[in-house]
C-alpha positions, -999 to 999 in steps of 0.1 A, spaced: -663 445 -708 -647 411 -699 -648 400 -663 -615 395 -643 -628 365 -623 -612 341 -647 -576 351 -639 -570 330 -607 -575 298 -627 -538 296 -639 -525 298 -603 -543 266 -594 -528 249 -625 -492 260 -617 -493 244 -582 -493 209 -597 -459 210 -614 -444 226 -584 -458 199 -561 -445 172 -584 -410 187 -584 -410 189 -546 -421 153 -544 -393 143 -568 -366 161 -547 -379 145 -515 -378 110 -530 -343 117 -544 -330 127 -510 -346 97 -493 -331 72 -517 -300 54 -504 -270 53 -526 -265 20 -544 -235 0 -532 -210 -9 -559 -207 -47 -562 -175 -61 -550 -157 -83 -574 -143 -113 -555 -119 -120 -583 -99 -88 -575 -92 -101 -540 -85 -136 -552 -62 -124 -579 -41 -104 -553 -40 -134 -530 -30 -158 -558 -3 -134 -570 12 -132 -535 9 -170 -531 26 -175 -564 55 -153 -554 59 -172 -522 59 -205 -540 84 -192 -565 108 -183 -537 105 -217 -521 108 -236 -554 136 -216 -568 170 -224 -553 184 -191 -565 162 -172 -540 174 -195 -512 211 -191 -520 209 -153 -526 216 -148 -488 249 -166 -493 270 -149 -520 295 -177 -521 269 -201 -534 248 -177 -554 265 -183 -587 263 -221 -586 244 -242 -611 209 -249 -597 197 -273 -624 184 -307 -611 206 -327 -635 240 -314 -624 257 -292 -599 249 -290 -563 213 -303 -566 223 -334 -585 227 -352 -551 205 -354 -521 232 -342 -496 261 -318 -496 280 -337 -470 280 -370 -452 294 -371 -417 312 -404 -409 317 -410 -372 318 -437 -346 290 -445 -323 307 -430 -292 312 -397 -311 275 -392 -319 272 -360 -298 302 -344 -316 288 -354 -350 254 -339 -341 270 -306 -331 289 -305 -363 258 -312 -384 239 -285 -365 266 -260 -372 267 -268 -409 229 -269 -414 224 -236 -395 250 -217 -415 241 -192 -442 250 -218 -468 222 -241 -454 243 -272 -461 224 -305 -464 239 -331 -441 235 -368 -438 237 -382 -403 234 -419 -401 212 -424 -371 189 -396 -382 187 -401 -419 192 -438 -425 162 -458 -436 148 -479 -407 153 -516 -414 178 -510 -441 210 -530 -442 240 -512 -427 263 -518 -456 237 -506 -481 229 -476 -461 265 -466 -457 272 -469 -494 240 -451 -503 249 -422 -480 283 -418 -495 271 -419 -531 243 -395 -523 266 -369 -509 291 -345 -526 315 -344 -496 325 -367 -468 336 -355 -434 356 -381 -415 354 -374 -378 386 -391 -369 388 -398 -331 401 -427 -310 367 -442 -314 368 -439 -352 400 -458 -354 386 -487 -334 353 -489 -352 353 -513 -382 323 -496 -398 342 -462 -397 372 -477 -414 348 -493 -440 333 -459 -447 367 -443 -450 379 -469 -475 346 -467 -494 349 -430 -496 384 -432 -510 373 -459 -535 343 -440 -548 361 -407 -555 398 -414 -557 405 -384 -579 380 -360 -565 402 -336 -547 386 -319 -517 355 -340 -514 369 -361 -485 376 -339 -455 393 -355 -424 386 -338 -391 412 -350 -366 400 -347 -329 416 -360 -298 446 -376 -316 481 -366 -325 495 -365 -360 512 -398 -354 478 -415 -351 466 -401 -384 454 -431 -406 481 -440 -432 454 -443 -458 448 -405 -456 485 -394 -454 482 -380 -490 456 -354 -479 456 -325 -454 433 -328 -424 414 -302 -403 428 -298 -368 400 -300 -343 419 -285 -314 409 -250 -322 383 -229 -303 355 -239 -328 369 -275 -330 376 -270 -367 339 -266 -377 344 -234 -396 372 -248 -416 351 -278 -425 323 -256 -436 346 -236 -458 361 -267 -473 326 -280 -482 315 -247 -498 348 -246 -517 341 -280 -532 305 -272 -540 317 -242 -560 337 -264 -583 305 -282 -594 291 -252 -612 
């Protein structure tokens, strides 16, 4: 008869695979999950996309003018239209009317149309000849606002600018805008009797009417 003492041997052999499985589970639990690598290009692409959108808004005049429906349809090409010249309006004034001219320019530039204004003492080239600067300012602007006051009538440079403006654009209706302030109609310069002027005796000193006249002329350029 065979002896039964040989039966316990398989039990000792079965402990090894169980021990190995326990060690494997223990190591699996102790292992830290691997971090997924972060692709820097994904962040840079997002940043570059937003930056490109911002630059597009700044470089595209359509985005600037969208806030002003009256100018939104204008031609924005660099060769013609509003953007063919450096300034929308040149303000001609006497030296004693500098404060009034600055207030008018501030009003026009802060409007929704964001009109580009030339103010002589602010925008003229330092060291430039007065005659050359005055002529350059007129030729680089679509419109000319003549701030006609008692000081304007007594300033020879103002009269020169007025005559130069009429000479450069004799047939351009609406580009020369007289703003009469502190004078009666009898003192209105005879050279300008063929065109209407803006009366500066109103509550806003005629600034709103000047702005509308400039925008109306700019719309004809499209």
